[in-house]
VMD Tcl script that draws the C-alpha trace (Angstrom):
set ca {
  {0.62 0.32 -0.03}
  {2.53 1.82 1.05}
  {4.27 1.01 -2.65}
  {0.88 1.49 -4.22}
  {-0.01 5.42 -3.29}
  {4.05 6.53 -3.76}
  {3.74 4.32 -7.28}
  {-0.05 6.96 -7.67}
  {2.30 9.84 -7.02}
  {5.28 9.44 -9.15}
  {3.26 8.39 -12.51}
  {0.75 11.88 -11.69}
  {2.77 14.45 -11.45}
  {4.90 12.63 -14.62}
  {8.29 11.36 -12.25}
  {7.99 8.00 -14.79}
  {5.51 5.84 -16.01}
  {4.40 2.49 -16.44}
  {6.37 0.66 -17.78}
  {9.50 1.65 -16.53}
  {8.49 1.07 -12.74}
  {7.45 -2.24 -13.71}
  {11.13 -3.03 -14.99}
  {12.50 -1.86 -12.05}
  {10.06 -3.11 -9.88}
  {10.36 -6.95 -11.85}
  {14.33 -6.56 -10.80}
  {14.66 -5.78 -8.05}
  {14.10 -8.91 -6.87}
  {16.59 -10.35 -9.50}
  {18.66 -12.92 -7.48}
  {15.99 -14.39 -5.98}
  {14.11 -15.60 -9.54}
  {11.77 -14.01 -11.91}
  {8.81 -11.85 -10.64}
  {5.92 -10.75 -12.39}
  {4.57 -7.18 -11.54}
  {1.83 -6.61 -12.32}
  {0.20 -2.74 -11.28}
  {-3.49 -2.31 -11.02}
  {-5.64 0.97 -10.55}
  {-9.32 0.05 -9.20}
  {-11.66 1.83 -6.79}
  {-11.44 1.41 -3.30}
  {-14.22 2.40 -1.34}
  {-15.18 4.95 -4.98}
  {-11.81 5.98 -4.71}
  {-9.05 5.71 -8.04}
  {-6.66 3.94 -6.34}
  {-3.05 2.07 -7.23}
  {-1.88 -1.75 -5.99}
  {0.58 -3.53 -7.29}
  {0.65 -7.28 -7.31}
  {3.93 -9.23 -7.23}
  {4.07 -12.87 -8.93}
  {6.75 -15.26 -8.19}
  {7.31 -19.26 -8.40}
  {9.36 -19.25 -5.30}
  {7.40 -21.89 -3.04}
  {6.12 -19.91 0.46}
  {7.36 -20.88 3.66}
  {11.05 -21.72 1.74}
  {13.14 -19.88 4.64}
  {15.81 -17.20 3.62}
  {18.70 -16.46 6.10}
  {19.12 -12.47 7.06}
  {22.69 -12.29 5.78}
  {20.34 -14.02 1.86}
  {17.77 -11.46 2.37}
  {20.57 -8.57 2.65}
  {22.81 -10.06 -0.38}
  {19.18 -10.65 -2.39}
  {19.09 -6.51 -1.07}
  {21.86 -5.36 -2.56}
  {22.28 -7.16 -5.85}
  {18.38 -5.52 -6.30}
  {19.58 -2.61 -6.13}
  {22.44 -2.94 -8.35}
  {20.22 -4.18 -11.01}
  {18.07 -0.89 -11.15}
  {20.59 1.82 -10.57}
  {19.82 2.77 -7.12}
  {20.87 5.85 -5.80}
  {23.25 6.58 -3.04}
  {20.70 8.45 -0.79}
  {18.04 5.48 -1.97}
  {19.81 2.79 -1.81}
  {21.53 3.31 1.55}
  {17.36 4.23 2.66}
  {16.65 0.81 1.57}
  {19.73 -1.49 3.28}
  {18.41 0.85 6.87}
  {14.34 -0.53 6.09}
  {15.65 -4.42 6.15}
  {17.86 -3.18 8.88}
  {14.53 -1.96 10.83}
  {12.76 -4.99 9.74}
  {15.95 -8.57 10.60}
  {16.38 -6.35 14.01}
  {13.03 -7.15 15.19}
  {12.92 -10.49 13.74}
  {16.26 -11.55 15.35}
  {15.57 -10.03 18.38}
  {12.01 -12.03 18.63}
  {13.03 -15.13 17.25}
  {16.80 -14.75 20.18}
  {18.54 -14.61 16.79}
  {21.51 -12.41 14.95}
  {20.08 -11.13 12.14}
  {22.80 -12.69 9.66}
  {21.53 -16.15 10.57}
  {18.21 -15.35 11.32}
  {15.33 -17.57 9.09}
  {12.92 -15.08 7.78}
  {9.72 -16.45 7.05}
  {6.57 -13.83 5.89}
  {9.64 -11.43 5.18}
  {11.55 -13.03 3.96}
  {10.33 -13.31 0.56}
  {10.06 -11.21 -3.19}
  {7.42 -9.11 -2.79}
  {9.37 -7.40 0.19}
  {12.64 -7.12 -2.21}
  {9.79 -5.10 -4.65}
  {8.39 -3.35 -2.01}
  {11.64 -2.07 -0.09}
  {13.85 -0.94 -3.80}
  {10.27 -0.05 -5.41}
  {10.04 2.60 -2.69}
  {13.07 4.01 -2.63}
  {13.57 4.54 -6.43}
  {9.93 6.32 -6.13}
  {11.49 8.66 -3.13}
  {14.06 9.19 -5.05}
  {11.80 10.85 -8.73}
  {9.74 12.39 -5.96}
  {12.85 14.15 -4.17}
  {11.46 12.56 -1.37}
  {15.45 11.93 -0.04}
  {16.49 14.93 -0.67}
  {17.71 16.95 2.84}
  {14.78 19.73 1.85}
  {12.46 17.68 2.07}
  {9.99 16.95 5.38}
  {7.70 13.99 6.43}
  {4.34 14.03 8.54}
  {2.59 10.82 9.71}
  {-0.68 10.36 11.35}
  {-0.29 7.51 14.03}
  {-0.27 4.09 12.64}
  {-3.60 2.25 13.10}
  {-2.85 -1.01 13.36}
  {-6.29 -2.73 13.49}
  {-6.70 -4.82 16.82}
  {-7.67 -8.79 17.34}
  {-5.12 -12.04 15.85}
  {-3.97 -12.81 13.25}
  {-2.22 -16.22 12.13}
  {1.74 -16.47 11.45}
  {4.19 -19.23 10.67}
  {4.53 -19.32 14.64}
  {0.85 -20.08 15.08}
  {-1.78 -17.86 16.58}
  {-1.01 -13.93 18.06}
  {-1.55 -10.74 19.17}
  {-2.01 -7.71 16.67}
  {0.09 -5.64 16.31}
  {2.67 -9.49 15.88}
  {5.91 -9.79 17.62}
  {7.93 -7.77 14.81}
  {5.85 -5.12 14.14}
  {5.55 -3.86 17.70}
  {9.36 -4.85 17.82}
  {9.15 -1.57 14.95}
  {6.63 0.58 16.33}
  {9.12 1.09 19.39}
  {9.05 5.20 19.13}
  {6.28 5.63 16.88}
  {2.93 6.58 17.79}
  {0.04 3.95 16.93}
  {-3.69 3.16 17.84}
  {-5.53 0.02 16.94}
  {-8.48 -0.58 15.00}
  {-10.33 0.83 13.08}
  {-11.70 -2.74 12.05}
  {-10.83 -6.20 13.49}
  {-7.67 -7.75 10.93}
  {-4.20 -6.20 10.98}
  {-3.33 -3.27 9.07}
  {0.02 -2.90 9.76}
  {3.34 -4.66 8.60}
  {6.69 -5.47 9.13}
  {7.98 -3.98 6.15}
  {5.05 -1.63 6.18}
  {5.88 0.12 9.33}
  {9.66 -0.38 8.61}
  {9.37 1.55 5.54}
  {8.05 4.49 7.66}
  {10.34 4.07 10.34}
  {13.38 4.95 7.78}
  {11.89 7.79 6.67}
  {12.45 9.52 10.20}
  {8.57 11.35 9.56}
  {7.20 13.36 12.86}
  {4.46 12.20 13.32}
  {0.99 14.95 14.05}
  {-2.12 14.35 16.30}
  {-3.21 17.70 15.83}
  {-2.93 19.17 12.98}
  {-4.49 23.34 14.09}
  {-0.29 24.57 13.64}
  {0.49 23.84 10.55}
  {-0.65 25.57 7.16}
  {-0.66 22.47 4.78}
  {-0.58 23.72 0.89}
  {-1.42 20.17 -1.23}
  {0.00 19.61 -4.31}
  {-0.41 15.96 -5.77}
  {-2.27 13.52 -3.85}
  {-1.83 9.28 -4.39}
  {-3.34 6.67 -3.26}
  {-2.62 3.20 -2.52}
  {-4.58 -0.26 -1.79}
  {-3.15 -3.10 -0.69}
  {-4.94 -7.43 -0.62}
  {-8.32 -6.77 1.70}
  {-11.03 -5.22 0.88}
  {-13.51 -4.08 3.20}
  {-16.44 -3.83 1.87}
  {-17.15 -0.19 1.76}
  {-16.60 -0.62 5.63}
  {-13.69 1.55 5.67}
  {-11.34 3.27 2.84}
  {-8.14 1.19 3.32}
  {-5.97 2.70 1.23}
  {-2.14 4.04 2.42}
  {-2.13 8.51 0.67}
  {0.42 10.00 0.27}
  {0.35 13.85 -0.05}
  {3.81 16.06 -1.70}
  {2.46 19.08 -0.45}
  {4.30 22.92 0.96}
  {4.26 23.33 5.18}
  {4.25 26.29 6.52}
  {3.97 26.28 10.97}
}
mol new
graphics top color blue
foreach p $ca { graphics top sphere $p radius 0.5 }
foreach p [lrange $ca 0 end-1] q [lrange $ca 1 end] { graphics top cylinder $p $q radius 0.2 }
display resetview
């Protein structure tokens, strides 16, 4: 959803096009085999949004060690010729994931066996987000990021280690020093990779916008796999804007 919102924003502003981006995203997971990426445009609760579908022949449940994931990430960054700032961002995102997972599983980031996050779509999300942030000039020194507190959902979810409460253990670990809130519906609304993509930007979290004067320029909407039958506009909204205080 994070990647989808950046895709929506970058294509609408002419910073990239669908053909170029598909090529970049498919190269991102080159170390883990061939993947197919489809950029979808759909209505979500009546709002036009962009989603990214990644299809891979790699079998689910195949464990990848942390050191292998680092290697695959570097291979993907090289394949798409990711710049210095965006490459640093990509490595920072993966580091957040590996540190959290290794702590939860009492391992080291290098020897850790990754389950859900050890898949090609993780590389596509991370490297693709770095590429688009660079195209949107979002990694320049004068760019600031703001975010509302993260909605994590509520209830429980079944992962490879059984049924766990939401936020899942790794997600909760990454959420340290980041404000979040439960709800608004049952189910998982925040994942380790999704939270790490945001955390690596070191955003300023805002609960009261009354002190900020915001002038939007472009807005992007990204949707994910889950649909809630109109009960929730389940999208990530990325706003390119000027802000004065």
